[in-house]
C-alpha positions in Angstrom: -42.3 23.8 45.9 -45.5 22.4 47.0 -46.1 22.7 50.8 -47.7 20.0 52.9 -47.2 18.7 56.4 -48.7 16.2 58.8 -48.2 17.5 62.3 -48.8 14.0 63.7 -45.8 12.7 61.8 -43.7 15.4 63.2 -44.9 14.5 66.7 -44.1 10.9 66.1 -40.6 11.8 64.9 -40.1 14.0 68.0 -41.2 11.2 70.3 -38.8 8.8 68.6 -35.9 11.2 69.2 -36.9 11.7 72.8 -37.5 8.0 73.5 -34.0 7.1 72.3 -32.4 10.1 74.0 -33.7 8.7 77.3 -31.4 5.7 76.9 -28.3 7.9 77.3 -28.5 7.8 81.2 -28.5 4.0 81.0 -25.4 4.1 78.8 -23.7 6.5 81.3 -24.6 4.3 84.2 -23.1 1.3 82.4 -19.9 3.2 81.8 -19.7 4.3 85.4 -20.2 0.7 86.7 -18.0 -1.2 84.3 -15.5 1.3 83.0 -15.2 4.2 85.3 -12.3 5.3 87.5 -11.0 2.4 89.7 -12.0 -0.5 87.5 -8.4 -0.9 86.4 -7.4 -1.7 90.0 -10.4 -4.0 90.4 -9.4 -5.9 87.3 -5.7 -6.2 88.2 -4.2 -3.0 87.0 -3.3 -1.7 83.6 0.5 -1.7 84.3 3.2 0.9 84.7 4.2 0.8 81.1 0.7 1.9 80.0 0.3 4.3 82.8 2.1 7.1 81.0 0.4 6.6 77.6 -3.0 5.1 78.2 -5.2 7.5 80.2 -8.3 5.5 80.9 -9.9 8.2 83.0 -9.5 10.7 80.1 -11.2 8.3 77.8 -14.1 8.0 80.2 -14.4 11.8 80.3 -14.3 12.0 76.5 -17.1 9.4 76.3 -19.2 11.3 78.8 -18.5 14.6 77.0 -19.7 13.1 73.7 -22.8 11.6 75.2 -23.6 14.9 76.7 -23.6 16.4 73.2 -25.6 13.6 71.8 -28.2 14.1 74.5 -28.4 17.8 73.8 -28.7 17.4 70.0 -31.4 14.8 70.2 -33.3 16.8 72.7 -33.1 19.9 70.6 -34.4 18.0 67.6 -37.3 16.5 69.5 -38.2 19.9 70.9 -38.1 21.6 67.5 -40.1 18.9 65.8 -42.7 19.0 68.6 -43.0 22.8 68.5 -43.3 22.7 64.7 -46.1 20.2 64.9 -47.9 22.4 67.5 -47.4 25.5 65.4 -48.8 23.9 62.3 -51.9 22.8 64.2 -52.5 26.3 65.4 -52.4 28.2 62.1 -54.3 28.0 58.9 -52.8 25.9 56.1 -52.6 29.0 53.8 -50.7 30.9 56.4 -48.4 28.0 57.0 -47.7 27.7 53.3 -46.9 31.4 53.1 -44.6 31.2 56.1 -42.9 28.1 54.7 -42.2 29.9 51.4 -40.6 32.7 53.3 -38.0 30.4 54.9 -34.6 31.1 53.4 -32.8 28.0 52.0 -29.0 28.0 51.5 -28.3 28.4 47.8 -26.6 25.0 47.4 -29.0 23.1 49.6 -31.3 20.7 47.8 -34.1 18.5 49.1 -32.4 15.2 50.0 -33.1 12.2 47.7 -35.4 10.1 49.8 -37.5 7.0 49.4 -40.7 7.2 51.5 -41.9 3.8 50.3 -41.1 1.2 53.1 -41.4 -1.6 50.5 -38.0 -0.5 49.2 -36.3 -0.6 52.6 -34.5 -3.5 54.2 -37.1 -5.6 56.1 -35.3 -4.8 59.4 -36.3 -1.2 59.0 -40.0 -1.8 58.2 -41.2 -0.6 61.7 -39.6 2.8 61.0 -42.4 3.6 58.6 -44.5 4.2 61.7 -41.7 5.9 63.6 -41.2 2.8 65.7 -37.9 1.6 67.0 -36.2 -1.1 65.0 -33.6 -1.9 67.7 -33.4 -1.8 71.5 -30.6 0.5 72.6 -30.9 -0.7 76.2 -30.2 -4.3 75.5 -26.5 -4.1 75.2 -26.1 -2.1 78.4 -28.6 -4.0 80.5 -26.1 -6.7 81.7 -22.4 -6.9 82.6 -19.9 -7.2 79.8 -19.1 -10.8 78.7 -15.8 -12.3 79.3 -13.2 -11.5 76.7 -13.3 -13.9 73.8 -10.4 -15.9 72.4 -10.2 -13.5 69.5 -8.8 -10.8 71.8 -6.1 -13.0 73.2 -2.7 -12.2 71.6 -1.2 -15.3 69.9 2.5 -15.7 69.3 3.5 -17.1 66.0 3.9 -20.9 65.9 7.7 -20.6 65.4 8.0 -18.2 68.4 6.0 -20.7 70.6 8.3 -23.6 69.5 11.4 -21.5 70.2 10.0 -20.5 73.6 9.7 -24.1 74.6 13.4 -24.7 73.7 14.4 -21.7 75.7 12.4 -22.9 78.8 14.0 -26.4 78.6 17.5 -25.0 79.0 16.7 -22.1 81.3 17.5 -22.4 85.0 15.2 -19.5 85.6 12.2 -21.4 84.2 12.9 -24.5 86.3 13.3 -22.4 89.5 10.1 -20.5 89.0 8.3 -23.7 88.1 9.4 -25.2 91.4 8.4 -22.1 93.4 4.9 -22.1 91.8 4.5 -25.9 92.5 5.4 -25.4 96.2 3.9 -22.0 97.0 1.1 -21.8 94.3 2.3 -18.4 92.9 5.0 -17.0 90.7 6.4 -13.8 92.4 8.4 -12.9 89.3 5.2 -13.0 87.1 3.3 -10.8 89.6 6.1 -8.2 89.5 6.1 -8.2 85.7 2.3 -7.9 85.6 2.6 -4.8 87.7 5.2 -3.4 85.2 3.8 -4.5 81.9 0.1 -4.8 82.8 -2.4 -7.6 82.5 -3.6 -7.8 78.9 -7.0 -9.1 80.1 -7.7 -5.7 81.7 -7.6 -4.1 78.3 -9.6 -7.0 76.9 -12.4 -6.4 79.4 -12.3 -2.7 78.6 -12.6 -3.6 74.9 -15.6 -5.8 75.5 -17.4 -3.2 77.6 -16.8 -0.5 75.0 -18.2 -2.8 72.4 -21.4 -3.0 74.4 -21.6 0.8 74.4 -21.0 0.8 70.7 -23.9 -1.7 70.2 -26.2 0.6 72.2 -25.2 3.8 70.2 -25.5 1.8 66.9 -29.1 0.8 67.9 -30.0 4.5 68.4 -28.5 5.1 65.0 -30.5 2.3 63.4 -33.7 3.8 64.9 -33.3 7.0 62.9 -32.0 5.4 59.7 -35.3 5.9 57.9 -36.9 8.7 59.9 -36.1 11.2 57.1 -37.8 8.8 54.6 -40.8 8.4 56.8 -41.2 12.1 57.2 -40.8 12.7 53.5 -44.0 10.8 52.9 -46.0 13.7 54.4 -43.7 16.7 54.6 -42.8 19.0 51.7 -41.6 22.6 51.5 -38.7 24.7 52.6 -38.9 23.7 56.3 -39.0 20.1 55.2 -35.9 20.5 53.1 -34.1 21.8 56.2 -35.6 19.3 58.6 -34.9 16.2 56.4 -31.4 17.4 55.8 -30.9 17.7 59.5 -32.2 14.2 60.1 -29.7 12.8 57.5 -26.9 14.7 59.1 -27.9 13.4 62.5 -27.7 9.8 61.2 -24.3 10.4 59.7 -23.1 12.0 62.9 -24.4 9.1 65.0 -22.5 6.7 62.7 -19.3 8.6 63.7 -20.3 8.3 67.4 -20.6 4.6 66.9 -17.1 4.6 65.4 -15.8 6.4 68.5 -16.7 3.4 70.7 -16.4 0.6 68.1 -13.2 1.7 66.4 -11.4 4.3 68.5 -11.9 3.1 72.1 -12.2 -0.6 71.2 -9.3 -0.3 68.8 -7.2 1.5 71.4 -7.8 -1.3 73.8 -6.9 -3.9 71.2 -3.6 -2.1 70.7 -2.8 -2.0 74.4 -3.7 -5.7 74.7 -0.7 -6.3 72.3 1.5 -3.8 74.1 0.8 -5.3 77.5 1.1 -8.9 76.3 4.3 -8.5 74.3 5.8 -6.0 76.8 5.4 -8.6 79.5 7.0 -11.2 77.3 10.1 -9.0 76.6 10.4 -8.1 80.3 10.0 -11.8 81.1 12.9 -12.7 78.8 15.2 -10.0 80.3 14.5 -10.9 83.9 14.9 -14.6 83.0 18.3 -13.9 81.6 19.3 -12.0 84.7 18.1 -14.8 87.0 20.0 -17.3 84.9 23.2 -15.4 85.2 22.7 -15.1 89.0 22.0 -18.8 89.3 25.1 -19.7 87.3 27.2 -17.4 89.4 25.7 -19.0 92.6 26.5 -22.4 91.3 30.1 -21.5 90.6 30.5 -19.9 94.0 29.1 -22.9 95.8 31.7 -25.0 94.1 29.2 -27.2 92.3 31.2 -27.0 89.1 34.7 -27.8 90.4 37.2 -30.6 90.1 36.6 -33.2 87.5 33.1 -32.0 86.6 34.1 -28.4 86.0 35.1 -28.8 82.4 31.9 -30.7 81.4 29.6 -28.4 83.5 31.2 -25.3 82.1 30.7 -26.6 78.6 27.1 -27.4 79.3 26.4 -24.0 80.8 28.2 -22.3 77.9 26.1 -24.2 75.4 22.9 -23.3 77.3 24.0 -19.7 77.4 24.6 -19.6 73.7 21.2 -21.2 73.0 19.5 -18.7 75.4 21.2 -15.7 73.9 20.3 -16.6 70.3 16.7 -17.6 71.2 16.1 -14.5 73.3 17.7 -12.2 70.8 15.3 -13.2 68.1 12.3 -13.4 70.4 12.9 -9.9 71.7 13.2 -8.6 68.2 9.9 -10.3 67.3 8.0 -9.0 70.3 9.5 -5.5 70.1 8.2 -5.5 66.5 4.7 -6.5 67.7 4.8 -3.7 70.3 5.9 -1.0 67.7 3.2 -2.3 65.3 0.6 -2.0 68.0 1.7 1.6 68.9 1.8 2.7 65.2 -1.7 1.2 64.7 -3.5 3.0 67.5 -6.5 4.7 66.0 -7.2 8.4 66.1 -10.3 9.9 67.8 -13.0 10.8 65.2 -14.3 14.4 65.2 -17.3 15.4 67.3 -19.5 16.3 64.3 -22.7 15.9 66.2 -22.0 19.1 68.0 -22.6 21.1 64.8 -26.2 19.9 64.8 -27.3 21.5 68.1 -30.5 23.6 67.6 -31.9 26.4 69.7 -35.2 25.6 71.5 -37.1 26.3 69.5 -34.9 27.1 66.5 -35.2 30.6 65.1 -36.5 30.9 61.6 -33.8 29.9 59.0 -31.2 28.9 61.5 -29.5 25.5 61.3 -31.9 23.0 59.9 -35.4 22.8 61.5 -37.3 26.0 61.2 -40.4 26.7 63.3 -42.8 29.0 61.5 -43.9 32.0 63.5 -47.7 32.3 63.7 -49.3 35.5 62.3 
């Protein structure tokens, strides 16, 4: 294999890795400010039902742990490329070629298929030919998360909404709570149920914030999408095969890291939006039925359904009870199904493959991917 290398290109690639690595503290500060411990209480609470299954603080720790690995891996790559460039400058080309030929390549490892011609790349990645950033990783974490969009709000089926209106019309509970809210400006029953089931908007805000982090990590990933191609234009040999393979693996690993925020954490929040929303609805129905029964009992005790009106009133109440029972039975089945579907659809955390790419500083000859030739 022909040996050639441009130390300047290695330095530029090292600077690109180091430049993007320095964004990680910004991401960590964003998480601390908008997602860290205590934000659930500030936003209204995640609810008692989710308390035992949704460990927000653990997710924060997992995110911090993974960012720590990303930081270490990118730093090790930057150091190795920088040391390689310095070493190549300090030794004769013939010596460098001999040392490169002595580097042991795994039997099944072949030089990656690369396209060093920027004309063949998507125009978005054109700056990568000069090892410039094609995206700004700081942009997504430079401002507070947006308000949750309508797309995150759970929406009951149209039939369920129509049935709910019928239920409210014949429910004493609904009219009592409506009157209390009109007079006092609050619904104490809803507040208690929010404490139990959780406020779905809390999880929606978490989801939006995690999406911002995903955008930032995706921008870092975009910035190294063609680093291997750009290096391939001036780097050949055994060390190049190892180094370019490492760059490809790093890009693949960062794609997984983007999925951790975009699919796992965001997707988990989407699931708990459903759980909180439909959990509240089911509890609301159960409490409403209980209040209706208590109100009916109170009316009977107060003698409001006695004498000549007793038969008519009893019939009306019996009819309302029948309607409420049928309506709530099917609504609870519907919402319980939505909760079970949300639980079954919760995503699994992707593996931390980026940890396999950590290099020593500098990397010993033939270890992992980037080899720094030892000068004679």
